[in-house]
C-alpha positions in Angstrom: -91.3 99.4 -83.2 -87.8 98.1 -83.8 -84.4 99.5 -82.8 -82.2 99.8 -86.0 -78.5 100.3 -86.1 -77.5 102.2 -89.3 -73.9 101.9 -90.3 -72.9 104.6 -92.8 -70.0 106.9 -93.6 -72.5 109.6 -94.7 -73.0 110.9 -91.2 -74.1 114.4 -92.3 -76.9 113.0 -94.5 -78.0 109.8 -92.7 -81.6 110.6 -93.4 -80.9 110.3 -97.1 -79.6 106.7 -96.9 -83.1 105.3 -96.7 -85.6 108.1 -96.8 -88.6 105.8 -96.1 -87.3 105.4 -92.5 -88.4 109.0 -91.8 -92.0 107.9 -92.2 -91.7 104.9 -89.9 -91.8 104.8 -86.1 -88.6 102.7 -85.7 -85.8 104.0 -83.4 -82.6 104.5 -85.5 -79.1 104.7 -84.1 -76.3 105.8 -86.5 -72.7 104.7 -86.3 -69.8 105.1 -88.7 -69.4 102.1 -91.1 -66.0 101.1 -89.6 -64.9 97.9 -88.0 -63.9 99.8 -84.8 -67.4 101.2 -84.4 -68.7 97.7 -84.0 -66.8 97.1 -80.8 -69.1 99.2 -78.6 -72.1 99.1 -80.9 -75.4 99.2 -79.0 -77.8 96.2 -79.3 -80.3 96.4 -82.1 -83.1 94.4 -83.7 -81.7 95.0 -87.2 -78.3 96.2 -88.6 -78.6 98.4 -91.7 -75.4 98.8 -93.7 -75.1 101.6 -96.2 -73.5 100.2 -99.4 -74.6 103.0 -101.8 -71.2 104.6 -102.4 -68.6 102.0 -101.2 -69.4 98.5 -102.3 -66.0 97.1 -101.7 -65.9 98.5 -98.1 -69.4 97.4 -97.5 -68.6 93.9 -98.6 -65.6 93.7 -96.3 -67.6 95.0 -93.4 -70.4 92.5 -94.1 -68.0 89.6 -94.1 -66.4 90.9 -90.9 -69.8 91.0 -89.2 -70.5 87.5 -90.4 -67.2 86.0 -89.2 -67.3 87.7 -85.8 -70.9 86.6 -85.2 -74.0 88.8 -85.3 -77.0 88.7 -83.0 -79.2 90.8 -85.3 -80.1 90.4 -89.0 -78.0 92.3 -91.4 -79.7 94.3 -94.2 -77.7 96.0 -96.9 -79.0 99.3 -98.4 -77.9 99.7 -102.0 -78.7 101.7 -105.2 -80.2 99.8 -108.1 -76.9 100.2 -109.9 -75.1 98.3 -107.2 -77.3 95.2 -107.4 -74.9 93.5 -109.8 -72.1 93.6 -107.3 -74.1 91.7 -104.6 -73.6 88.0 -104.1 -74.3 85.3 -101.4 -70.7 85.5 -100.0 -71.5 89.0 -98.6 -73.4 87.2 -95.8 -76.3 89.6 -95.5 -79.9 88.5 -94.6 -81.8 90.9 -96.9 -81.3 94.0 -99.0 -83.2 97.2 -99.5 -83.1 99.6 -102.4 -82.8 103.3 -101.5 -86.0 103.9 -103.4 -88.0 101.4 -101.3 -91.2 102.9 -99.9 -92.3 102.8 -96.3 -94.6 99.8 -96.7 -91.8 97.7 -98.3 -89.2 98.7 -95.7 -91.6 97.9 -92.9 -92.5 94.5 -94.3 -88.9 93.5 -94.9 -87.8 94.6 -91.4 -90.6 92.5 -89.9 -89.7 89.5 -92.0 -86.0 89.5 -91.0 -86.8 90.1 -87.3 -89.5 87.4 -87.2 -88.2 84.6 -89.5 -90.4 81.6 -90.0 -89.2 78.8 -87.9 -88.9 75.8 -90.1 -89.0 72.3 -88.7 -86.6 69.7 -90.0 -89.3 68.1 -92.1 -90.3 71.4 -93.6 -86.7 71.8 -94.9 -87.1 68.6 -96.9 -88.7 68.5 -100.4 -90.3 65.2 -101.1 -91.2 64.4 -104.7 -91.7 60.8 -105.4 -88.5 58.9 -104.6 -86.4 62.1 -104.6 -85.8 63.8 -101.2 -84.0 67.2 -101.3 -82.6 68.5 -98.0 -82.4 72.3 -98.3 -80.4 72.8 -95.1 -77.9 70.0 -95.8 -77.5 70.8 -99.5 -78.0 67.2 -100.4 -80.4 65.1 -102.4 -81.3 61.4 -102.2 -82.9 59.1 -104.8 -84.5 55.9 -103.4 -82.5 56.5 -100.3 -79.1 56.8 -102.1 -77.1 60.0 -102.0 -76.9 61.8 -105.3 -73.4 63.1 -106.1 -74.4 66.6 -107.2 -72.3 69.7 -107.7 -73.5 72.9 -105.9 -75.1 74.3 -109.1 -76.7 70.9 -110.0 -78.2 70.8 -106.5 -79.5 74.4 -106.7 -81.0 73.7 -110.2 -82.7 70.5 -109.0 -84.0 72.2 -105.8 -85.3 75.3 -107.7 -87.2 73.3 -110.3 -88.6 70.9 -107.6 -89.8 73.9 -105.6 -92.0 75.0 -108.6 -93.4 71.7 -110.0 -95.0 72.1 -113.4 -93.9 75.7 -113.9 -91.9 76.3 -117.1 -88.7 78.3 -116.8 -86.8 79.8 -119.7 -83.1 79.3 -119.8 -82.6 83.0 -119.1 -84.9 82.8 -116.1 -82.9 79.9 -114.7 -79.6 81.7 -115.3 -80.9 84.7 -113.3 -82.6 82.8 -110.5 -80.1 79.9 -110.1 -76.8 81.2 -111.3 -77.5 84.8 -110.1 -77.0 88.3 -111.2 -73.2 88.1 -111.3 -73.1 85.3 -113.9 -72.4 86.4 -117.4 -72.2 83.1 -119.3 -74.6 82.1 -122.0 -77.8 80.1 -121.8 -76.0 77.0 -123.2 -74.7 76.3 -119.7 -78.2 75.6 -118.6 -78.5 72.8 -121.2 -75.2 71.3 -120.1 -76.2 71.2 -116.4 -79.6 69.8 -117.2 -77.9 67.0 -119.2 -75.5 66.2 -116.4 -78.4 66.3 -113.8 -80.5 63.9 -115.9 -77.5 61.5 -116.2 -77.1 61.4 -112.4 -80.9 60.8 -111.9 -80.6 57.8 -114.2 -82.9 56.5 -116.9 -85.8 55.9 -114.6 -85.9 59.4 -113.3 -84.3 61.7 -115.9 -87.8 62.6 -117.2 -88.6 64.6 -114.0 -86.6 67.4 -115.7 -88.9 68.0 -118.6 -88.1 69.9 -121.7 -90.7 72.3 -123.2 -89.6 72.8 -126.8 -88.5 76.3 -127.7 -89.2 77.5 -124.1 -87.2 75.9 -121.4 -87.5 73.3 -118.6 -89.9 72.3 -115.9 -90.1 69.8 -113.0 -92.4 66.9 -113.7 -93.6 65.3 -110.5 -93.6 61.5 -110.8 -97.1 60.0 -110.8 -97.9 57.5 -108.1 -98.4 54.8 -110.7 -94.9 55.5 -112.1 -93.4 55.1 -108.6 -95.3 51.8 -108.0 -94.2 50.3 -111.3 -90.6 51.4 -110.7 -90.7 49.7 -107.2 -92.2 46.6 -108.7 -89.5 46.3 -111.4 -86.8 46.6 -108.8 -88.4 43.9 -106.6 
């Protein structure tokens, strides 16, 4: 059973913020969603922030909690219509829709309170001569740092995390660029072209094109790696 701190301005109907909580054994403390309320806030395992009706205010409070430091994970509660307004700069750890059932709420709370502890090696993606450092937002090819933009890095990392899987341009826009991006799918082609250029002639083929569908990551075969090494020696 976890202790939850619910920040909401709907004090008279706090049970309606996330109805599934009523069916779970967690202990819930309710405070006003105001910066001053955080000064004497009790300790909690998870902070829940009600963002259903005031997305602007919720974003400001999220960023304040992030900059002042937080000891507990921050979970935003939002209606489905508010999803488009969320972005990584809010600084929350997870989100919950108001319609989430008890099982989903319980699982998400357990995940944010017991995050998997990754070792440094687990934060590295090794694929042939390419090494991607998730924590450091950097990638190396044959030991040399690749000069990638943020989006190029995210695109390379995402594809490398799912080797062999084919993604449509629309899927990549949604998963890499995010919900708040409204550009066309042409931008995916542009970034793939730039990424291939930075990988160079020997490795540009790791970003494979599937005609009329999209792109996939092609893991270099060991024989390809050995021949590349031999040609450089």
